[in-house]
N, C-alpha and C positions, 0 to 999 in steps of 0.2 A: 563619647566617641566609641562606636562599635567596631568590631573586627573587620567590617566591610568598608569602613570609611576610607582608609588609605588605598586599598585596591580600586575603589570606585574613582578616587581622584586620579590615580594612575591611568585607568582605562579611559577616562574622559580626556586626559591630556594626549594620550597616544592615538586616540581614535580621530583626533583632529579638532577637538573642542566642541562646545555646544553648537557653534555655527555650522558644523559639518553634519549635524544630525537632522535628517528630514523626518524620521519617525523611529520610535523604539518601543519594543514590546518584549515579551518573553514567553517561552513554552515550558515544558516540564524540566528541561535541563539547560536551556540556552537563552542567552540574550540575543534578540534579533534587531539589528539596526538597518535602516535604510539611510545610506550616506549620500550626501550631495556630491561629494567627490571621493569615491572609494580609494583613490590613490593617496589621499592624505592620511590614511590609517597606517600606522607603523606596526605591521603584523609581528615582526620580530620582538619588539618591545612589549606588545600586548601579550604575547605568549610567554614572556618572561615574568609576568605578574603571577604571584604565587597561587592565587585562587583560580586562575585561568587554566583550563585543561586542553585547550586547543581552539583553533578558529577555522572557519571555511566560509566560502561564499556560495549561496544557492538561491535560485529563483529571485535574483536581484537583491537579496538580503545578506548583509555581513553578519555572520553568526558567531558568537563567542560562547564556548562551552564552559559552563560554571559547575554544573552538577545539581544535586538535590537542593542546594542552598540558593538556587537562582532567584526564587521569589523574594527572599530577604535582601539579597544583593541588589536586585532590581529596584526595590523600594529605596535603598540607600543611594543608589546611583542617580535615580531621577530626582531625589531630594537635593543631592549635592550639585547636580548639573543644572537644576532649575528648568527641566524640560517636562512637558506633559506626556505621560504615557499614552499610547494609542492601543486600540484593539488590534487583534491579529488581522482582521479583515481590512482595517484601515492601512495597516502596515503593508499588506499584500498589494493594495491599490497603489500606494506610494512607490513600492518596489518595481512597478512596471516600467518606470523610467530607466531602470538599469538592466532590463531584460530584452533579449532579441525575440523574434516571433516564435521560434521553436520553444524557448523557455516559457513563453506565455501560454502556448498550447499545453505543455506539460503541466504548468501551474493550474490551468483550468481543469485538466483531468484529475489532478491531485485534489483540488477543492471539491470535485464532484464525488470521488470515491472515498476519500478519507473519512467522512462521517458515517459511511456504511461499513467500515472495516470491523468495528466491534461486533456487529450482528453477524458478519460473514465468519469471523473467527469462532463465535459461539456455534454457529450452524455447522461449521466444519468439524468441531470437536464432537458435537452431537451425532453427526453422521458417522464419524469414526467409531464412537462408542456403540452405536446401533449395529455397525458391521461386526464388531467384536462379539457382541452377545447374540447376534442374529445370523451370522454367516459362517463363523469359524466353529468347526465341530470339536469342542473341547471336552465334552462330557461323554461318559460311558464308553471309554476306550476309543474316543475319537469318532464315534458314530452319530452323535447328536449335538446340536447347538444348545446353548444355555436356555434360550427361550422355549426349546422343545421339551425341556425337563422341569421348567419352573414357570408357573403361572404368573408369579410376581414379576419376573423379568420379562415375560411376554407382555404384561401390561405396561411396564416401563418402556419397552421397545415401541409399542403402539403409541403411547402418550408422547414420547419425544418427537415423533414425526409431526406432531402438531406444530412444534417450533421449527423443525427443519423445513417443512413445507412453507411456513410463513416467511422464512428467510430467503429461500431460493426460488420457489415457484412464484412468489409475489415480489421478487426483487425489482421489477419495473416500477412499483409504487415508490420504493425508496429512491430509485434513480431519478424519477421525474420530480419528486419532492426536492432532492438535492440540487438538481439543475435549476428549479424555480428559485430556490433559496440563493444559489450562487448568482443568478442573473437578475435578482431583484424583483422577481414576479411574486404573485400571491402563492404562498406555500400550500394553502389548502386546495387551490386549483391544481397545483402540481400533483397532490395526492389523488384528487378526483380523476385527473387524467390518467394516472397510473392504474387506478382501479378499472378504468374502461379498457385497459389493455389486457387485464387478467380476469375479467368478470366471469363468473361461473356460467353465464349465458352463452359464452363463446366456446368453440371447440378448443379443448386444451392443446397447447402447442405440441405436447408429447404424443398426442393422438392423431396428429395431422397425417403422418406418413401412412398409417394403417387404416385411415378412415375410408369407408366405402363411398360416402357422400359428405360433402362439406356444406353445412347449412349456410343460408344467405339471407341478407336483408333485401327484400324485393321491392323496389320503388317503381315497378312497372317498366319504365324506360331503361332502368339499369339495376344491376345486382351487385351487392358487396358481400364478399365472403366473411363469415363470422368466425374468424380465426383469432385465438388468443396468442399472446406473446409472453407466456410464462418463462421466466429465467432469461429472457432475451435482453441484451445490453444495448446494442446500437439502436434498435427501434425506439427504445425508451429515451435514449439521449436525444435523438433527432426530434421526437415529439416534444420533449421538454424544452428544447431550444426554440422550436416554433411557437409554443405557448408563450414563452417569455418574450419573444420578439413581438408577437401580436399584442400582448397585453401592454408592454412598455410603449409601443408606438401609439396604441389607442389612448393611453392615458395622457399623451401629449396633445391630442387633438379633440378629445371629448370634453365638453364642459364639466366642471366639478359637480354641478347640480345633478347631473344624471350619470356621472361616472360609475357609481357603485352598481347601477343596473346594467348599463350598456356595455361597459368594458368586460366584465366576466363572461357575459353572454356571447359577445362577438369574438372573444378570444378563445373560449373553451370549445364551443360547438364546431367552428371550422377546423380547429386543431384535431379534435377527435375524428372528424370525417377524413381529413388528410392523412392522419396517422394510420387509419385502417385501409385506405385506398392506395396511398403512395409511399409514405415513409416507412410503414411497417414492412411491406414486401421488400423494399429496397434495403432497409436495415438488416432484415433477416438474410438476404442474399450476401450482403457484405460480411456480416458476422460469420456466416457459414464458410465463406471463402477464406477469411482470416484464420479460423480454427482449422480448416482443412490444410492450409499451407503450413501452419505451425506444427500441427500433429504429424503431417506427412514428413516434414523436415526432421522431426525428432524420432520417427519410427522407420525412416528410410535406411538404406545401406550406409549413408553418411550421417546418420543421426548422432554418432559419437563425436563427429567433428562439430556439429551444431552445438552439442552439449558442452564440448570443450571450450568453444568460443564464448558461449553464454556464461558458463561457470567462471571462466577467467575474467570476463569483462563486466560482470554484474556489479561488483564493488565500485569500480570507476563510474558506472552508470549512476550509482547512488550519489556520488559527488556532484554530478551534473544535474541531477533531478530527473533524468530521462527514465529512471526505473519506474516512474508512476504509470507509464503506459502498460506495464505488465499486468496491472490490476484488471484492466479491461479485457486483455487477452485471456487471463486466467478465467474470468467469469464467462467469457464466450465459450471457452473449452468446456467448462462445466455444463453449460446449457446444451451443448451439442453432443458431448461424449460422456456426461455423467461424472466427470472428474477432470483433473488437470495434471499433466506431466511436466509443466513448467514450474509451478510453485515449489515442488520439492527441491529444485536446484537453488531457489532463493533461500530457503531455510538452511540448506547446506552451506551456502556462502556466508550467512550470518555466523554459523557455528565455526567456520574456518577462521573468520576474523577474531572471534573470541579465543580460539586456540593459539593464535599467534601472540595475543596479549598474554595468555597463560605462560608461554615460553619466556616472554619478556619479564614477567613477574619473577621467574626463577633466575634468569640472567642477572637482573638488577635486585636480587633479594636483599642486598645489604643497603639499598637506597630506600630509607623509610619514607622520604617525602614522595618519591614516585609511586610507592605502593599505595599511597592514599588516593592516587588517580587510577592506577592500573587494576587493582583488585575490584573496585566497584564497576569499572569499565568491562572487565571480563564477565562478571556476573550478569550485568545488564545485556551484554552481547549474547550470552547463552540463553537469555530469556527473550531475545528478539529485537533489542534496541541497540543498534550498531554504532551510532554516532560517537559516543564517548570513547569507544575502543578504536574506531577508525581514525578520528581526528585528534584524539588525546594521546594515543600511543603509536599506532601502526604507521600513520602518515608522518608522524613526527620523526620517526627513525627511518622510514622508507622500506628497509628490507623485510620487516614483519608483514607489511602490506603485500609485498610481492609473494612472500611465502604463503600468505592466506589465499591469494588469488590462485596460486598453483595448486594448493590443497583443495580449494573449491572446484577447480577444473577437474581434478582426478575424481572427486566425489560425484560430480555431475555426470561424468562419463559412465560411472557405475550405475547411477540412478536411472539414466536414460537407457543404458544398455540392457538393463533388467526390467524395463517397462514399468517402473514405479509410477503409481498414480496417487494423487491426493484427492480426497473428497472435495476440498475447497481450500481457499486461503485460510491459513491458521496462524498460530503463534510462530514467528519466524526464527526459532532457535531450537534448543533441545526438546521442548514440549511439542515441537512440530510433528513428531512422530504420531501424536494422537489424531492428527488430521489425515494421515495416510490411510488408504484403503487397506483393510485388514490383511488381505492376501499378500500385500507388498511390504508389510511392516518389517519383515525379516531382512529383506535386501536393503531397505532404507536404513535399518540399523547398521548394516555393514558399511553403507555409504557414510553414515554419521561417524563411525569409527575412523574412516579414512579422513574425513573432514577435521577430526580432532588430532589424529596422530601426525599426518603429513605436514600441516603447517607448523606444528610444534617442533618436529625434527628439523624441517627446513630453516626455521628461524634460528635454531642453534647452529646449523651448518653455516648459514650466511654470516652469523655473528663471529664465528671462529675463523672464517676464510677471508675476512676483510671486506666483504660485500657491504658491510654496514657503512662504509664510506660513501656509498652511492645512495643518498637519501633522496626521496621524491621532493621536488620543489613545489610548494603550494603558491 
């Protein structure tokens, strides 16, 4: 008998038994259940299990936070329960029965952008490092940049753009691949479609505004502008969806004997044509409109109010899953403005949640059992993974969650009020400063201090004034 046997038996009992499990899988820290009747799960009893650090429901899945031991616990649970484990994709499909239309839309967005995040994080860090050595005058009494006095660093600066360009200028390739994968279409066709949107044969999207003449494909009776969609998000999503739609429909009606020849041909060529004549221009217009609205809201006279609302509400958005829409907005801002002033607020929100947990570690410093949960949760939160902190500690007590929201709000107002911009999406915690544009790192550091200090102090105040009685009900 392993140390996971008894907790596994308890979880199975309190989750409603084997018959209540439609699907089960796990991620890095959580068990993910799709339950036939979520009402049969006894959340209070589940959270009383010693190994469990918290629970929450998101995207139709009932998730139980276990921590780094989740893989071993999962194996013991499925063995004891006599259930077959499922893949994450199968679990997501099963979870749709518990989701409303908005949750399904957010789930699709998450599935499209999540595979791209590692590349975007790396790209953001690279751009930040290039800005430090290439834009900030740190050498010779503040008169020259590092690359101006060192050939080695000049070479590094030039070399790293190879990766930065691949990540951001050719982002549509990743998006069309991810859409094709998500929708069950041929992934290689998704890649090819993406390349047709960013081909060197086309006028680069960044050069359209200053171009004296836009090249065209001349068909005699009609002309199509040869415009690239480098870094564009919405045109790539629309094109990927059309490709998947055509391919999946064609596979249903084309005989298998000729499917391999006919389906790719009649799916890809019309998609590329429609992408460059209809979807691309429409998507570009929509994307520009979205980025203009968000940027104008954040830089207007009422930008502080927008920042306060976003900073306060972002953590609750994570609970609902609606935060996934920010990825698309961030990427659109990056393509239009060369950076995003939205993402810094997300990083600050994560830091604030970690700081509230840090206060709880001190308040409950004599509770050895809780420290086993809270210390790893604080560390992971400061490194950008908020779920253990939010669901294992802050929502459990309630008042630390509110303290973190208020601290995040204050930090967001400072960030937006001083025009802080990030190069891209990055690591959503303390290392996030590496993704901030070099000239804004100082003010972002100030906002980070606020995101650390304010939640820490407010958590103490709330604990001492009796506000701890008002816990959030999950």
